[in-house]
N, C-alpha and C positions, 0 to 999 in steps of 0.2 A: 665719775666725773666726766663731764663732756669733753670730747676731743676738740681742742682749740687749734690743732695743726692745720695750716692752710694747704689745701689741695687744689691743683690747677683743674679748671673745668675740662671735662672730657668732650672732645669735639668728634662726635661720630660722623658728622657731615663731611669733615675733611677726610676722614679715613675712607668713607664710602666713595667720595670723589676719586681718591687715589686708586681704590680697588677697581672702580669703573674704568678709569683711564688705562690701568695696566691690563684689564681684561680686554678692552677694545684694541689695544696695541697688539696683544697676543693673537686675537682673532684675525686682525689684518695681516700680521706676519704669516700666520698659518695659511691664509688664503693666497698670499703672495707666493709662498713656497709651493703650494699645490699647483698654482697656475704655471709657475716656472717649470715644474717637473712634469706635469701631466698634459698641458695644452700642446706643446710641440709634437709629442708622439701620437696624440689622439686626433689632432686636426690634420687632415690630409692635404692641407694647402701649403704652398711655398711662400714664405715671407718675402722672397725677392721676385715673385712672379709679377710681371708688368702686364696690365690690361688697360690700354688707353681708352677702350670703350666704356670702362667702368670708373674713370677717374673722377675724383671729388664727389663721390656719392655720399649722401647724408646717412647717418646711422639707420640701419634697418635690420630685419631678421637675418638676411643673408650676410650682412657686414655690421655687427653690433656697434662698432666704433666708426663705421664709415670707411672710406678709402682715401688714399692720398692723391697727390697731383699726377701720379702715373698709374693709378688704379690698384695699388697694392693694399691688402687688407690691413687696417690699422691695428685691430686687436692682436693679430698674430705678430705684427712688427713691434708693438708695445711690449708684448711678452718676451720676445727675443731681445729687445733693447734692455729690458729689466734684467734679463739673465746676464748680459754683458756688464751692466752697472753693478749688480751684486757680486759678480766675479771680481771686478776691479776693486769694489769697496772692501770686500773681505780680505783679499790677498794683500792689497796695499795697506790696509789697517794692521794686519798681522806683521807685515814687513816693518812698518813704522814703529810698531810697539816693541818688536824685538830690538831694533836699533836704539830706541829711546830708553828701554829698560836697561840695556847693556851700558849705555853711556851714563845714565843717571845713577845706576848702582855703582859703577866704577868711581864716579866723582864723589858720591856720598861715602863709600867705603874707604877710599884713600884719604880724603880730606886734605887740608893744607894747601900747598901750592898746586898740587895736581887737580884738586877740586876747583880752585880759582881758574886754572888754565882751561879746563874743560868747559866751565860755565861761560868763560869769555868767548869760546868758540860757538857755544849755543847762542849767546847774545848776538854774535856776528851774523849767524845765519838768520836769526829772528828779525834782523833789521831789513832783510830783503823780503818783499811781499811774496807769499806762497805762490800765487798765480803767475807772477812774473818769472820766478825761478823755475816753476814747473814748465812754462812755455819754453824757456831756454833749454831745459833737459830734453823735452819732447822733440824740439827742433833738430836735435843731433841724431835722431833715428827716423826710420820710415814709419808712416802712420800704422798703428796697430794697437792691440790690447796691452802687450807687455811694456812698450815704452810709456804708456799712461800709468801702468802699475808702478814702474820704476820712478816715474816723476812724482807720483803722490807719496810713495813710500819714502823717498829721499827728502821730501819737503815737509813732512808732517810728524816727525819724531821729536820735535823740539819740546812741545808741551808735555809729552810723556816723560822725557828726560828730566824736566823740572819736577814733575809730580813724584817720580821714583826717587830722585835725589832727596827731596824733602822728607819722604817717608823713611828712607834709609837713615837720614840724620836724626829723625825722631826715634827710630828703633835702636840706634847706637847708644842712647842714654837709658835704655830699659835695663832693669835688674838682671834679666836672664842673659843679656849680652855681656854685662859686667861679670857675671858668674862664669860664663864660658871663657872670657879672657883671663880671669883669675885662675881658672883651671888649666891654663896653658894651651888653649886652642889657638891655632895660627889664625892670622888675619883672613887667609883664604877659606879656612874651615868655618869661621864665624860668618863670613859673607854668604857662603853657599848653604850652610845648615840653618842659620838663624835669620839673616837679613833678607835673602832672596825670597824665601817662602812668605815673609811678612809683607812684601811689596807686590806679590802676584795678584791679589784681589784688586788692588788699585790699577795695576797694569792691565788686567783684564777689562776693567771698567773703561779705561782709556781706549782700549781697542774697540769696544762696542760703540762708544761715543764717536769714534773716528770713522766708523763705517758710513754714516750719513754724510759726513763732510767729504769723504772720498768719492761718494756717489755724485755729489754736487760738483766736485772738482772735475771728475771725468765728463760730466754733462757740459760743464763750462768749456773745457778744452775741445770737446767735439762740436759744440756750438760755434766756436771760433775757427773750426776747420783744422785743428791741430791734434785731434784725438784719433779716432778710428777712420778708416777710409770712407769716402762719401757714400759708397754703395752699401755699407754695412747698416744693420738695424741698431742704431744707437739713439737713445732718447734725446740727447743733445742735438744730433744731426737732424732728427725728425722735427724738433722745434724750430731749428734754423731754417729748414727747407719749407716750413709751413708759414713763414712770415708773409709771403706774397698772397697765399690763400686767405689768411686772416684779413688782410686789407680788402680782399674781394668779397668778404662776408662769410667765408667758409670757416667756421669756428672749430670744428671737430679735429682737424689735423694738428691744431695747437693745444687744445684743451686736454685731450686724453694722454698724450705723451707727458704734458706738464703734470697731470695728476699722478702718473706713474713715477714721476720723480719725487713729488712732494709727499704723497701719502705713505709710501714705505719708509721714507726717512723720518717722518714724524712718528711712525710706529716704533722704529728702532730707538729713537730718542725717548719715547715713553717708557719702554722696557728698561733702557739704561738709567732713566731717572729713578725708577723703582729700585734698581740695584744700588744706586748711589745713596738712596735713603737708608738702605740696609747697612751700608758701610759706615755711615755717619752716626755716631752714638747719639747725637742730639735728635736726629731724625728718627732713630730707632726708638728713643724714649717717647717721642710723639706718637709713633705708631702703636705703642703699647697702651696709650691712654684710652 
């Protein structure tokens, strides 16, 4: 007898497109990491060296990205700026994820009035724009890397807290949790042994997705003059200082730092999107077609 069961069409094009996107993102991130690790020790130039005789030189073999308004090599400064951005992005994302995971897990595990009180605090912080709150926090310190990390970490844990809380509430209704409670396990043991391991994949994904956002946040603060000191190699500072050059027709001091902000963040977002598809059962079923 013929099989009359309906089967969804298999879309190999979509799968190939996803594979290509993930592969391109992985290659870009590998190139970024190699540049960050290898360029500074291998290139004997000083990123802060000023050479007014070589200011605003167009890209050439001697300076592949050209030079800025005081003659500094843009390639080396972009690499150093990317190192700062990645440091801020990774450390701030981990800080925000730890805070958000702790708050969300606590709210979901306790439930009741404690859950409502914690989530009202989350809603209160969410009502203030991230950038405005970040500016307020950074303004209390001297310009530097760690004030920016603290600013991003303390303003970007809210979405992680909501995600973790929702995951904990979902896990609390699972049979294995009911079995642990029926067996006499304490609330603390259930949270540590059963709920927390279940939310770690989502929390890890939230941390990866937060890295690009933290990089943009650091660049925005530096662009406004509130991040790193003006003499440091920061991508946001470089874009800000190149505005007058752009008006004069010199495009390279703005283009290359901007690309160093955009391209790595898109690569991280592409890898995080693949991870999200793996975690989502509906996406996983599509990938198997």
